[in-house]
VEXBA-613741 format. One record per residue (C-alpha): residue in three letters; z, y, x. Coordinates in nm, 3 decimals, decimal comma, padded with zeros to 5 digits. Last residue first. Example, Ala and Ser with C-alpha at 12.3 -4.5 7.8 and 13.67 -1.06 7.14 Angstrom:
! residues 2
kedren:SER; pz:00,714; py:-00,106; px:01,367
kedren:ALA; pz:00,780; py:-00,450; px:01,230
***
This chain:
! residues 353
kedren:UNK; pz:-00,973; py:00,531; px:00,009
kedren:UNK; pz:-00,974; py:00,394; px:-00,332
kedren:UNK; pz:-00,622; py:00,426; px:-00,351
kedren:UNK; pz:-00,600; py:00,810; px:-00,288
kedren:UNK; pz:-00,850; py:00,879; px:-00,552
kedren:UNK; pz:-00,570; py:00,686; px:-00,800
kedren:UNK; pz:-00,308; py:00,941; px:-00,643
kedren:UNK; pz:-00,505; py:01,234; px:-00,692
kedren:UNK; pz:-00,622; py:01,150; px:-01,081
kedren:UNK; pz:-00,244; py:01,091; px:-01,141
kedren:UNK; pz:-00,121; py:01,412; px:-00,999
kedren:UNK; pz:-00,405; py:01,643; px:-01,186
kedren:UNK; pz:-00,310; py:01,401; px:-01,479
kedren:UNK; pz:00,047; py:01,488; px:-01,478
kedren:UNK; pz:-00,038; py:01,862; px:-01,397
kedren:UNK; pz:-00,239; py:01,901; px:-01,733
kedren:UNK; pz:-00,608; py:01,988; px:-01,669
kedren:UNK; pz:-00,699; py:02,313; px:-01,584
kedren:UNK; pz:-00,874; py:02,231; px:-01,206
kedren:UNK; pz:-00,850; py:02,451; px:-00,988
kedren:UNK; pz:-01,245; py:02,369; px:-00,865
kedren:UNK; pz:-01,165; py:02,379; px:-00,505
kedren:UNK; pz:-01,061; py:02,618; px:-00,210
kedren:UNK; pz:-00,843; py:02,517; px:00,071
kedren:UNK; pz:-00,717; py:02,842; px:00,220
kedren:UNK; pz:-00,386; py:02,837; px:-00,047
kedren:UNK; pz:-00,336; py:03,087; px:-00,339
kedren:UNK; pz:-00,105; py:03,368; px:-00,443
kedren:UNK; pz:-00,234; py:03,640; px:-00,658
kedren:UNK; pz:-00,030; py:03,890; px:-00,635
kedren:UNK; pz:-00,068; py:04,183; px:-00,889
kedren:UNK; pz:-00,223; py:04,519; px:-00,869
kedren:UNK; pz:-00,581; py:04,416; px:-00,862
kedren:UNK; pz:-00,609; py:04,155; px:-01,064
kedren:UNK; pz:-00,545; py:04,396; px:-01,404
kedren:UNK; pz:-00,491; py:04,209; px:-01,704
kedren:UNK; pz:-00,310; py:04,467; px:-01,833
kedren:UNK; pz:00,007; py:04,277; px:-01,919
kedren:UNK; pz:-00,055; py:04,133; px:-01,578
kedren:UNK; pz:-00,086; py:04,453; px:-01,375
kedren:UNK; pz:00,232; py:04,580; px:-01,633
kedren:UNK; pz:00,444; py:04,287; px:-01,478
kedren:UNK; pz:00,296; py:04,319; px:-01,098
kedren:UNK; pz:00,403; py:04,707; px:-01,099
kedren:UNK; pz:00,747; py:04,607; px:-01,235
kedren:UNK; pz:00,779; py:04,352; px:-00,978
kedren:UNK; pz:00,709; py:04,596; px:-00,664
kedren:UNK; pz:01,053; py:04,729; px:-00,640
kedren:UNK; pz:01,214; py:04,439; px:-00,619
kedren:UNK; pz:00,962; py:04,293; px:-00,376
kedren:UNK; pz:00,983; py:04,572; px:-00,143
kedren:UNK; pz:01,384; py:04,567; px:-00,150
kedren:UNK; pz:01,346; py:04,185; px:-00,024
kedren:UNK; pz:01,231; py:04,163; px:00,215
kedren:UNK; pz:01,211; py:04,448; px:00,420
kedren:UNK; pz:01,021; py:04,785; px:00,274
kedren:UNK; pz:00,631; py:04,837; px:00,266
kedren:UNK; pz:00,532; py:05,164; px:00,257
kedren:UNK; pz:00,411; py:05,282; px:00,614
kedren:UNK; pz:00,083; py:05,147; px:00,572
kedren:UNK; pz:-00,048; py:04,807; px:00,724
kedren:UNK; pz:-00,132; py:04,625; px:00,422
kedren:UNK; pz:-00,056; py:04,903; px:00,163
kedren:UNK; pz:-00,431; py:05,042; px:00,027
kedren:UNK; pz:-00,617; py:04,743; px:00,071
kedren:UNK; pz:-00,342; py:04,517; px:-00,055
kedren:UNK; pz:-00,325; py:04,710; px:-00,391
kedren:UNK; pz:-00,695; py:04,697; px:-00,409
kedren:UNK; pz:-00,753; py:04,331; px:-00,397
kedren:UNK; pz:-00,710; py:04,018; px:-00,177
kedren:UNK; pz:-00,611; py:03,698; px:-00,296
kedren:UNK; pz:-00,330; py:03,529; px:-00,141
kedren:UNK; pz:-00,096; py:03,384; px:00,145
kedren:UNK; pz:00,254; py:03,549; px:00,171
kedren:UNK; pz:00,413; py:03,721; px:00,459
kedren:UNK; pz:00,727; py:03,896; px:00,364
kedren:UNK; pz:00,808; py:04,260; px:00,229
kedren:UNK; pz:00,715; py:04,148; px:-00,112
kedren:UNK; pz:00,437; py:04,262; px:-00,270
kedren:UNK; pz:00,256; py:04,442; px:00,096
kedren:UNK; pz:00,342; py:04,145; px:00,355
kedren:UNK; pz:00,012; py:04,003; px:00,324
kedren:UNK; pz:-00,244; py:03,716; px:00,435
kedren:UNK; pz:-00,541; py:03,707; px:00,328
kedren:UNK; pz:-00,746; py:03,463; px:00,088
kedren:UNK; pz:-01,086; py:03,693; px:00,057
kedren:UNK; pz:-01,309; py:03,608; px:00,281
kedren:UNK; pz:-01,281; py:03,220; px:00,156
kedren:UNK; pz:-01,471; py:03,325; px:-00,202
kedren:UNK; pz:-01,256; py:03,313; px:-00,506
kedren:UNK; pz:-01,464; py:03,291; px:-00,822
kedren:UNK; pz:-01,227; py:03,023; px:-00,976
kedren:UNK; pz:-00,931; py:03,205; px:-00,884
kedren:UNK; pz:-01,035; py:03,492; px:-01,074
kedren:UNK; pz:-01,057; py:03,298; px:-01,406
kedren:UNK; pz:-00,726; py:03,106; px:-01,338
kedren:UNK; pz:-00,592; py:03,489; px:-01,338
kedren:UNK; pz:-00,770; py:03,611; px:-01,644
kedren:UNK; pz:-00,633; py:03,305; px:-01,842
kedren:UNK; pz:-00,290; py:03,388; px:-01,730
kedren:UNK; pz:-00,095; py:03,185; px:-01,449
kedren:UNK; pz:00,227; py:03,042; px:-01,533
kedren:UNK; pz:00,111; py:02,657; px:-01,461
kedren:UNK; pz:00,167; py:02,420; px:-01,744
kedren:UNK; pz:-00,179; py:02,350; px:-01,831
kedren:UNK; pz:-00,301; py:02,345; px:-01,453
kedren:UNK; pz:-00,480; py:02,668; px:-01,303
kedren:UNK; pz:-00,244; py:02,684; px:-00,982
kedren:UNK; pz:-00,193; py:02,261; px:-00,951
kedren:UNK; pz:-00,398; py:02,219; px:-00,659
kedren:UNK; pz:-00,270; py:02,500; px:-00,498
kedren:UNK; pz:00,068; py:02,393; px:-00,485
kedren:UNK; pz:00,061; py:02,048; px:-00,367
kedren:UNK; pz:00,365; py:01,873; px:-00,126
kedren:UNK; pz:00,281; py:01,524; px:00,040
kedren:UNK; pz:00,578; py:01,318; px:00,200
kedren:UNK; pz:00,550; py:01,073; px:00,468
kedren:UNK; pz:00,388; py:01,276; px:00,717
kedren:UNK; pz:00,282; py:01,116; px:01,050
kedren:UNK; pz:-00,061; py:01,269; px:01,169
kedren:UNK; pz:-00,237; py:00,982; px:00,965
kedren:UNK; pz:-00,018; py:01,069; px:00,653
kedren:UNK; pz:-00,211; py:01,439; px:00,681
kedren:UNK; pz:-00,549; py:01,300; px:00,725
kedren:UNK; pz:-00,485; py:01,038; px:00,442
kedren:UNK; pz:-00,373; py:01,341; px:00,242
kedren:UNK; pz:-00,642; py:01,552; px:00,337
kedren:UNK; pz:-00,892; py:01,304; px:00,220
kedren:UNK; pz:-00,767; py:01,223; px:-00,118
kedren:UNK; pz:-00,784; py:01,568; px:-00,233
kedren:UNK; pz:-00,629; py:01,928; px:-00,237
kedren:UNK; pz:-00,379; py:01,942; px:00,053
kedren:UNK; pz:-00,417; py:02,284; px:00,228
kedren:UNK; pz:-00,064; py:02,299; px:00,335
kedren:UNK; pz:00,248; py:02,134; px:00,292
kedren:UNK; pz:00,397; py:01,850; px:00,482
kedren:UNK; pz:00,669; py:01,629; px:00,411
kedren:UNK; pz:00,854; py:01,502; px:00,698
kedren:UNK; pz:01,112; py:01,222; px:00,779
kedren:UNK; pz:01,401; py:01,343; px:01,000
kedren:UNK; pz:01,315; py:01,202; px:01,371
kedren:UNK; pz:01,186; py:01,549; px:01,522
kedren:UNK; pz:01,007; py:01,640; px:01,834
kedren:UNK; pz:00,668; py:01,442; px:01,806
kedren:UNK; pz:00,664; py:01,466; px:01,445
kedren:UNK; pz:00,712; py:01,871; px:01,470
kedren:UNK; pz:00,433; py:01,838; px:01,749
kedren:UNK; pz:00,169; py:01,658; px:01,507
kedren:UNK; pz:00,253; py:01,883; px:01,199
kedren:UNK; pz:00,211; py:02,170; px:01,375
kedren:UNK; pz:-00,157; py:02,102; px:01,502
kedren:UNK; pz:-00,198; py:01,978; px:01,136
kedren:UNK; pz:-00,079; py:02,315; px:00,988
kedren:UNK; pz:-00,270; py:02,536; px:01,205
kedren:UNK; pz:-00,030; py:02,776; px:01,415
kedren:UNK; pz:00,032; py:03,142; px:01,418
kedren:UNK; pz:00,391; py:03,141; px:01,371
kedren:UNK; pz:00,527; py:03,448; px:01,150
kedren:UNK; pz:00,693; py:03,728; px:01,289
kedren:UNK; pz:00,854; py:03,940; px:01,032
kedren:UNK; pz:01,057; py:03,765; px:00,788
kedren:UNK; pz:01,194; py:03,551; px:01,081
kedren:UNK; pz:01,279; py:03,194; px:00,938
kedren:UNK; pz:00,931; py:03,126; px:00,809
kedren:UNK; pz:00,885; py:02,975; px:00,489
kedren:UNK; pz:00,567; py:03,189; px:00,456
kedren:UNK; pz:00,524; py:03,338; px:00,074
kedren:UNK; pz:00,185; py:03,200; px:-00,115
kedren:UNK; pz:-00,072; py:02,938; px:-00,046
kedren:UNK; pz:-00,063; py:02,721; px:00,244
kedren:UNK; pz:-00,298; py:02,776; px:00,546
kedren:UNK; pz:-00,034; py:02,872; px:00,810
kedren:UNK; pz:00,126; py:02,483; px:00,738
kedren:UNK; pz:00,471; py:02,446; px:00,615
kedren:UNK; pz:00,624; py:02,122; px:00,719
kedren:UNK; pz:00,889; py:02,029; px:00,490
kedren:UNK; pz:01,188; py:01,867; px:00,659
kedren:UNK; pz:01,421; py:01,606; px:00,546
kedren:UNK; pz:01,766; py:01,537; px:00,510
kedren:UNK; pz:01,926; py:01,847; px:00,730
kedren:UNK; pz:02,186; py:01,750; px:00,950
kedren:UNK; pz:02,200; py:02,125; px:01,089
kedren:UNK; pz:02,059; py:01,954; px:01,449
kedren:UNK; pz:01,739; py:01,897; px:01,203
kedren:UNK; pz:01,712; py:02,234; px:01,085
kedren:UNK; pz:01,753; py:02,373; px:01,382
kedren:UNK; pz:01,476; py:02,173; px:01,548
kedren:UNK; pz:01,241; py:02,229; px:01,286
kedren:UNK; pz:01,266; py:02,589; px:01,321
kedren:UNK; pz:01,188; py:02,560; px:01,686
kedren:UNK; pz:00,878; py:02,353; px:01,601
kedren:UNK; pz:00,716; py:02,611; px:01,384
kedren:UNK; pz:00,711; py:02,681; px:00,990
kedren:UNK; pz:00,982; py:02,522; px:00,895
kedren:UNK; pz:01,131; py:02,433; px:00,556
kedren:UNK; pz:01,425; py:02,252; px:00,459
kedren:UNK; pz:01,513; py:01,924; px:00,195
kedren:UNK; pz:01,848; py:01,848; px:00,139
kedren:UNK; pz:01,953; py:01,534; px:-00,061
kedren:UNK; pz:02,254; py:01,629; px:-00,248
kedren:UNK; pz:02,566; py:01,372; px:-00,274
kedren:UNK; pz:02,831; py:01,652; px:-00,361
kedren:UNK; pz:02,997; py:01,626; px:-00,001
kedren:UNK; pz:02,657; py:01,683; px:00,165
kedren:UNK; pz:02,615; py:01,989; px:-00,060
kedren:UNK; pz:02,966; py:02,123; px:00,031
kedren:UNK; pz:02,891; py:02,043; px:00,396
kedren:UNK; pz:02,539; py:02,230; px:00,391
kedren:UNK; pz:02,686; py:02,534; px:00,232
kedren:UNK; pz:02,980; py:02,603; px:00,502
kedren:UNK; pz:02,717; py:02,513; px:00,775
kedren:UNK; pz:02,509; py:02,788; px:00,662
kedren:UNK; pz:02,186; py:02,700; px:00,523
kedren:UNK; pz:01,849; py:02,740; px:00,695
kedren:UNK; pz:01,567; py:02,994; px:00,663
kedren:UNK; pz:01,311; py:03,136; px:00,428
kedren:UNK; pz:01,285; py:02,823; px:00,204
kedren:UNK; pz:01,508; py:02,595; px:00,042
kedren:UNK; pz:01,479; py:02,187; px:-00,156
kedren:UNK; pz:01,794; py:02,083; px:-00,351
kedren:UNK; pz:01,798; py:01,720; px:-00,447
kedren:UNK; pz:02,052; py:01,535; px:-00,664
kedren:UNK; pz:02,143; py:01,838; px:-00,938
kedren:UNK; pz:02,455; py:01,828; px:-01,051
kedren:UNK; pz:02,508; py:02,143; px:-01,271
kedren:UNK; pz:02,811; py:02,239; px:-01,094
kedren:UNK; pz:02,656; py:02,141; px:-00,744
kedren:UNK; pz:02,337; py:02,344; px:-00,844
kedren:UNK; pz:02,535; py:02,651; px:-00,968
kedren:UNK; pz:02,745; py:02,618; px:-00,622
kedren:UNK; pz:02,500; py:02,666; px:-00,417
kedren:UNK; pz:02,302; py:02,927; px:-00,628
kedren:UNK; pz:02,608; py:03,150; px:-00,601
kedren:UNK; pz:02,565; py:03,081; px:-00,221
kedren:UNK; pz:02,209; py:03,189; px:-00,255
kedren:UNK; pz:02,268; py:03,566; px:-00,166
kedren:UNK; pz:02,252; py:03,829; px:-00,470
kedren:UNK; pz:02,041; py:04,142; px:-00,524
kedren:UNK; pz:02,041; py:04,388; px:-00,806
kedren:UNK; pz:01,826; py:04,713; px:-00,777
kedren:UNK; pz:01,933; py:04,972; px:-00,958
kedren:UNK; pz:02,093; py:05,164; px:-00,664
kedren:UNK; pz:01,763; py:05,134; px:-00,477
kedren:UNK; pz:01,553; py:05,345; px:-00,785
kedren:UNK; pz:01,350; py:05,135; px:-00,989
kedren:UNK; pz:00,992; py:05,143; px:-01,030
kedren:UNK; pz:00,842; py:05,381; px:-01,328
kedren:UNK; pz:00,522; py:05,277; px:-01,479
kedren:UNK; pz:00,191; py:05,405; px:-01,549
kedren:UNK; pz:-00,089; py:05,206; px:-01,460
kedren:UNK; pz:-00,403; py:05,384; px:-01,497
kedren:UNK; pz:-00,553; py:05,366; px:-01,149
kedren:UNK; pz:-00,457; py:05,670; px:-00,999
kedren:UNK; pz:-00,135; py:05,635; px:-01,225
kedren:UNK; pz:-00,044; py:05,312; px:-00,984
kedren:UNK; pz:-00,102; py:05,467; px:-00,650
kedren:UNK; pz:00,099; py:05,763; px:-00,767
kedren:UNK; pz:00,357; py:05,475; px:-00,840
kedren:UNK; pz:00,359; py:05,325; px:-00,532
kedren:UNK; pz:00,367; py:05,641; px:-00,321
kedren:UNK; pz:00,655; py:05,765; px:-00,497
kedren:UNK; pz:00,877; py:05,423; px:-00,480
kedren:UNK; pz:00,763; py:05,406; px:-00,095
kedren:UNK; pz:00,889; py:05,743; px:-00,013
kedren:UNK; pz:01,174; py:05,680; px:-00,181
kedren:UNK; pz:01,239; py:05,358; px:-00,063
kedren:UNK; pz:01,168; py:05,495; px:00,336
kedren:UNK; pz:01,446; py:05,730; px:00,286
kedren:UNK; pz:01,734; py:05,507; px:00,151
kedren:UNK; pz:01,598; py:05,240; px:00,450
kedren:UNK; pz:01,652; py:05,488; px:00,703
kedren:UNK; pz:01,997; py:05,596; px:00,591
kedren:UNK; pz:02,081; py:05,253; px:00,631
kedren:UNK; pz:02,096; py:04,927; px:00,345
kedren:UNK; pz:02,179; py:04,643; px:00,516
kedren:UNK; pz:01,898; py:04,387; px:00,504
kedren:UNK; pz:01,947; py:04,102; px:00,310
kedren:UNK; pz:01,933; py:03,737; px:00,450
kedren:UNK; pz:01,684; py:03,470; px:00,295
kedren:UNK; pz:01,784; py:03,168; px:00,180
kedren:UNK; pz:01,518; py:03,117; px:-00,126
kedren:UNK; pz:01,588; py:02,848; px:-00,345
kedren:UNK; pz:01,448; py:02,528; px:-00,480
kedren:UNK; pz:01,577; py:02,278; px:-00,755
kedren:UNK; pz:01,435; py:01,940; px:-00,682
kedren:UNK; pz:01,366; py:01,703; px:-00,980
kedren:UNK; pz:01,511; py:01,329; px:-01,057
kedren:UNK; pz:01,376; py:01,202; px:-01,397
kedren:UNK; pz:01,535; py:01,285; px:-01,748
kedren:UNK; pz:01,253; py:01,496; px:-01,828
kedren:UNK; pz:01,214; py:01,806; px:-02,086
kedren:UNK; pz:01,582; py:01,912; px:-02,177
kedren:UNK; pz:01,647; py:01,876; px:-01,821
kedren:UNK; pz:01,389; py:02,129; px:-01,724
kedren:UNK; pz:01,589; py:02,346; px:-01,943
kedren:UNK; pz:01,904; py:02,271; px:-01,819
kedren:UNK; pz:01,818; py:02,379; px:-01,463
kedren:UNK; pz:01,650; py:02,708; px:-01,609
kedren:UNK; pz:01,972; py:02,815; px:-01,778
kedren:UNK; pz:02,146; py:02,732; px:-01,450
kedren:UNK; pz:01,933; py:02,958; px:-01,212
kedren:UNK; pz:01,942; py:03,207; px:-01,445
kedren:UNK; pz:02,363; py:03,194; px:-01,461
kedren:UNK; pz:02,362; py:03,150; px:-01,078
kedren:UNK; pz:02,145; py:03,464; px:-01,062
kedren:UNK; pz:01,788; py:03,441; px:-00,943
kedren:UNK; pz:01,687; py:03,436; px:-00,545
kedren:UNK; pz:01,426; py:03,167; px:-00,563
kedren:UNK; pz:01,504; py:02,897; px:-00,823
kedren:UNK; pz:01,177; py:02,703; px:-00,849
kedren:UNK; pz:01,230; py:02,385; px:-00,978
kedren:UNK; pz:01,032; py:02,110; px:-00,780
kedren:UNK; pz:00,866; py:01,819; px:-00,930
kedren:UNK; pz:00,870; py:01,500; px:-00,779
kedren:UNK; pz:00,635; py:01,216; px:-00,821
kedren:UNK; pz:00,595; py:00,964; px:-01,080
kedren:UNK; pz:00,320; py:01,134; px:-01,300
kedren:UNK; pz:00,576; py:01,200; px:-01,571
kedren:UNK; pz:00,802; py:01,359; px:-01,302
kedren:UNK; pz:00,497; py:01,650; px:-01,240
kedren:UNK; pz:00,478; py:01,689; px:-01,596
kedren:UNK; pz:00,863; py:01,768; px:-01,596
kedren:UNK; pz:00,836; py:02,030; px:-01,337
kedren:UNK; pz:00,497; py:02,149; px:-01,498
kedren:UNK; pz:00,699; py:02,202; px:-01,807
kedren:UNK; pz:00,985; py:02,370; px:-01,668
kedren:UNK; pz:00,741; py:02,654; px:-01,496
kedren:UNK; pz:00,536; py:02,674; px:-01,180
kedren:UNK; pz:00,372; py:02,991; px:-01,138
kedren:UNK; pz:00,593; py:03,283; px:-01,055
kedren:UNK; pz:00,799; py:03,098; px:-00,868
kedren:UNK; pz:00,599; py:02,814; px:-00,690
kedren:UNK; pz:00,777; py:02,523; px:-00,620
kedren:UNK; pz:00,546; py:02,279; px:-00,509
kedren:UNK; pz:00,457; py:01,978; px:-00,704
kedren:UNK; pz:00,590; py:01,677; px:-00,443
kedren:UNK; pz:00,383; py:01,327; px:-00,381
kedren:UNK; pz:00,597; py:01,064; px:-00,215
kedren:UNK; pz:00,497; py:00,851; px:-00,508
kedren:UNK; pz:00,731; py:00,622; px:-00,665
kedren:UNK; pz:01,015; py:00,855; px:-00,726
kedren:UNK; pz:01,443; py:00,824; px:-00,649
kedren:UNK; pz:01,405; py:01,059; px:-00,383
kedren:UNK; pz:01,556; py:00,842; px:-00,101
kedren:UNK; pz:01,291; py:00,558; px:-00,206
kedren:UNK; pz:00,994; py:00,789; px:-00,222
kedren:UNK; pz:01,115; py:00,937; px:00,088
kedren:UNK; pz:01,116; py:00,609; px:00,300
kedren:UNK; pz:00,819; py:00,480; px:00,072
kedren:UNK; pz:00,507; py:00,531; px:00,252
kedren:UNK; pz:00,201; py:00,538; px:00,038
kedren:UNK; pz:-00,111; py:00,361; px:00,140
kedren:UNK; pz:00,003; py:00,008; px:00,004
***
C-alpha cells in the first residue's frame, strides 16, 4: 500500500492527507467533509479569542465525531512604541484615502480599538474542549504550554520553513513537523515575520528529512497524485493540501473569488506583506501593487487587524483589487466539488500510480 501509516495511526485517520487550515477560507463544513474522506481536517482558529475558538470547535463537533486538528497562530506581539503609534496613524490615513479613491468608503479602527490576544488562552480552550490534535504556525509554543498540552494527551504538529526551525521544534518535543515549502499559498509559517527562507519546498523537505527524526508532513504545491508520490519519495509521511480545496463547495470564498482563481496566471502569484504585515502568497492586485515595498506596512498583527475592514468591504462589493486572495504556485482547474470528493479523487488517483 502506498500510504505510509505512521502519521495515520497517530492521528486516528485512514489516510495521512491533511486539509490545510486556511483561516478565512476553510470552514467547519470543510473540516467535516475532510474527515468523511478518512483524512484529517484542520480547524483554523488563527488568533481568535478563547470564546471564539470554543464556539468554532463545538460547531465543528456537531458536524463530525472524527478527529480533527485545531490550528492556532503562535506569533509574538510587538510592543506599542511612539514610532508604532505614529506609523499606525499614517498607514490608517493612507489606506482609507486609497480606498476612497476606488469608491470604497471605510473607516479603519484606531490603534486603541484593536484587540489582541496571545495564543495561551487558546491552549487552555483546546484542552478544555478535549481536542486531541493541535497544529500551529508562525513560531513555536513555549515550554510551559507544550508540557501542559502533552500532559493532556494532545498530539502537537509544528510548522517549519527552514532546517533551523525544524530542529527547534524537534528539540522542544513537538510530535510531528509540517514542512512548508515557499510555493505554498497563504501565510509563511516562518518564525521570523520579516525574514523568510528563500528555499523551494522539495529541497527543504529533503534537508529537513536528513536532520530530524520525527514524522514529517509536507505542505506546498500538492495538487495531484504525482506531486504526492514525489513528496513521499523525499521522505514525507503526511500530505497537507490547501490550494486544491480553495474552490470547493465548503470553501468560504465567494463565487467571484473562485472565478478569479480560475483565471489566475503564474506571474500574478506573489509574496506580499501588504495585507497582514507577514509574508503571504496570493494573487497580485491593485492594493498589493500600491502598498508593497511602501512605508505603509505595520508589523503583524497590527497591519492584519487594521486592514480587516477593508477586506470585508471589498468582499461585500465583490472588488478583488482590495482583498487578499491567497493561492499557491501550483495552478490547476480549482474544482468546485465537495472537499470530500476532491480528497477521495486524489486518494484514488494515487492508488492508480
